[in-house]
C-alpha positions, 0 to 999 in steps of 0.5 A: 499500499502506498504511503499516500494511500496509508495516510488518507485511510489514517487521516479518516480513521483518526477523525472518525475515532475522535468524532464518533468515539472519543468525543461522545464520551462524557467529560469526567467532572468537565475535567478530562477529555481524551484526544488521539486525533493529533497522533496522525500528525506525529506519525506523519513520514520524515520526508513530508515537507514543512509546508505539506505538514502544516497543510495537512495538520490544518486540515486535520484540525479544520476537519475536526473543528467542522465535525464538533462545531468548534471553529478553529479550536483544534486547528490552532494546536495542530498547526503549532505541533506540525510547526515544532515537529521538525525541530524536536525530531532533529533534537532526538534522533541520533546523528546516524539519521534514522530519518533517512532509514526509515519512513516515519517516527516510531518506537522502532525508528527513534527508540523507545525513550526518544519516541516516548519524549516525543509523544509526551512533549507534543501531547502536552503542548497540544493540550496545553494550547487547546485548553488555553484556547479553550478558555482564553484565560487562566482563571484558576491556575491550579484548575488549568494545570490540573485539566492539562495534566489529567487530559495529557495523562489520559491521552497518552494512555490512549497513545500507547495502547494504540501503539501496542494495538496497531503495531506499525511495521517499519522496513529499514531502507538499505538503499538511501542514496 
């Protein structure tokens, strides 16, 4: 299956999962809302151009906003993590260039610790910015921080369950020239 077709299917599945399953779960005391859709951005190939990454991320966020009737609420954090993604990948990947030998970020291509840090950082950034935009004020800072932390924790749990259930085979490309 080509990379384009695989990513189109992922896009549709992540949107459907978020809209029809995760968004239907009532938040625990208006505190925890699970988000998984932004994992699509984290799984995009290393070789995608920066403009393409920003465009696809905007389309993901605006599509979710359309279904949830929240204009721009999800598009902004998606574009933010898409903008920051190349910088963090350059920091976390060793200088041997795993991005040249593997197609996309995964535990196999990056290693467990760097991939876990990659997912943790972007999950926190995404949720922090999403909750900040949602409220447009800090109000009670401890409540804000608690909501971000709890939502990040639940989302990380969902992400690692998704990683275990849908193991992505990463083929080592021997001819990288």
